[in-house]
C-alpha angles and dihedrals in degrees: 000000000000123000090245092054089046093053089048092051090048087050092050090049091050091051091049093052093045089053088049093048090049093048090048091050090052095044089051089055093043089051090049127104143231110237121202136160087253094054147291128286115199111218089218088064091060122086127238111236128204110246105252093228111022124066116224093023122113132181136203109202103218097169119013137197087256091059096050102034085251095302096121142338133207124206138178107224124201119190119188120233112285092008130122150204095225123218112303140146131225100209098197106020134086107215129199130190129205111192109223102174142343128033143270149123132270120202105214121172088344092306127118114232117192109226118213132147109294094030115132117191130186118212111192120219114269096025121120110237140164137189124215121194120221127229092284095048127246131260119195138174102219125195130193129200110219100020126264105262099226096044 
C-alpha cells in the first residue's frame, strides 16, 4: 500500500472515530436527566417531536412553558445532516444555543457563527437567525426566555 493510500485510510479511520465520539457524546446527553427537588425526569423517557416547520429537525422538550408558567423552556434539538432551521424570528424570546455535537453554521444578526461542540451562542429577541447543520448533523441544547409558547 502506498504512503498516500495509507494516510487516506488513517484519515478515514479518524473521521469514523470522530463521528462515533460525537454520536456517543450526544447519546450520553440524550440519556441524561433533569434533576429537581421535586424529582428526576429521564431524557430517554421524553419523545422526539418533528419540528412543525423545518424538515429534518427534531425537538425533545426538556422543560416546557407549562412547567415554568411561561418563564423559560429548554429543548434538545437534533438537525439532520445538511438540513436547516431556516431564517425566522422569535419576537419576544431570547434564545441561547449550546452545541453538544456535530457541526454547522448559525447566521445571527447577519454574522456567520461556526457551530462546533462547546460553542455557546446568544440570539436576542426580534433578530432574524437561521441554523444550518453540517454533513455530520448538529445537536444543540436550546433555551428560550420567556418560554416557547407551544412547548
